[in-house]
matplotlib code that plots the C-alpha trace (Angstrom):
import matplotlib.pyplot as plt

x = [-269.2, -267.1, -263.3, -261.5, -257.8, -256.7, -253.3, -250.9, -248.3, -244.7, -245.1, -248.6, -247.9, -248.5, -252.1, -253.9, -251.7, -252.0, -255.8, -256.0, -253.8, -256.0, -259.1, -257.5, -256.2, -259.2, -261.6, -260.2, -261.4, -265.0, -264.3, -263.8, -266.7, -268.4, -266.9, -269.8, -268.3, -265.2, -264.9, -261.7, -261.7, -259.1, -258.8, -260.0, -258.2, -254.5, -253.2, -250.2, -252.3, -254.6, -254.5, -254.5, -256.5, -259.2, -260.4, -263.8, -264.6, -268.0, -267.9, -269.4, -267.4, -266.3, -264.9, -262.1, -260.4, -260.6, -259.6, -256.5, -254.4, -255.8, -253.6, -255.1, -254.4, -250.9, -250.4, -251.7, -249.3, -246.3, -247.1, -248.3, -246.4, -243.1, -245.0, -246.6, -245.9, -248.9, -251.8, -254.9, -257.2, -260.7, -263.6, -267.2, -270.7]
y = [-134.1, -131.1, -131.2, -128.5, -127.5, -125.1, -123.5, -121.4, -119.6, -119.1, -115.5, -114.1, -111.1, -113.6, -114.4, -112.3, -113.7, -117.3, -116.9, -115.4, -118.2, -120.8, -119.4, -119.7, -123.2, -124.7, -123.2, -125.9, -128.7, -127.7, -129.6, -132.8, -135.3, -135.0, -131.6, -129.2, -126.0, -124.3, -121.5, -119.8, -117.8, -115.6, -115.3, -111.8, -111.9, -111.1, -113.3, -115.6, -118.6, -118.4, -120.1, -117.9, -119.4, -122.1, -123.8, -125.6, -128.0, -129.6, -132.9, -136.3, -138.7, -140.8, -137.7, -137.6, -140.4, -138.2, -135.0, -136.3, -137.1, -134.2, -131.7, -128.8, -130.6, -131.4, -127.8, -126.5, -128.7, -127.8, -124.1, -124.0, -126.7, -124.7, -121.7, -123.6, -123.6, -126.0, -127.6, -129.4, -131.4, -132.2, -134.0, -134.2, -134.8]
z = [160.0, 160.8, 160.5, 162.4, 161.9, 164.7, 164.4, 166.5, 164.6, 165.6, 164.3, 165.0, 162.7, 159.9, 161.0, 158.3, 155.5, 156.7, 156.9, 153.4, 152.0, 153.9, 152.2, 148.8, 149.3, 151.1, 148.5, 146.2, 148.5, 147.6, 144.3, 146.2, 146.4, 149.8, 150.8, 151.5, 152.9, 154.2, 156.7, 157.9, 161.2, 162.7, 166.4, 167.7, 171.1, 171.3, 174.1, 174.2, 175.2, 172.2, 168.8, 165.7, 162.9, 162.7, 159.5, 159.6, 156.8, 156.6, 154.8, 154.7, 156.9, 153.9, 152.2, 154.7, 152.8, 149.6, 151.4, 153.2, 150.1, 148.0, 146.3, 148.4, 151.7, 150.6, 149.5, 152.9, 154.9, 152.8, 153.2, 156.8, 158.7, 158.8, 160.3, 163.2, 166.9, 167.5, 165.7, 166.7, 164.5, 165.7, 164.0, 165.2, 164.0]

ax = plt.figure().add_subplot(projection="3d")
ax.plot(x, y, z, "-o")
ax.set_aspect("equal")
plt.show()
């Protein structure tokens, strides 16, 4: 499955730093059983109705139960949640 985290920052000037930090943090999830790949994308359009960063994690469905309580996921939430204006999480096959 693909697990997407799509975020809108309170301060868009932090986009590059947040994306860099996301890459470093989510790279650690590749060590988890069933996590296959991680990609981090930065929005290329500067408009107020756009989100800023998207994280795509490809994993087996059963890996979500391992990923959710992982140190990397906890570290990401602790770092990123205070910076967020909005967040969407979407899972698909």
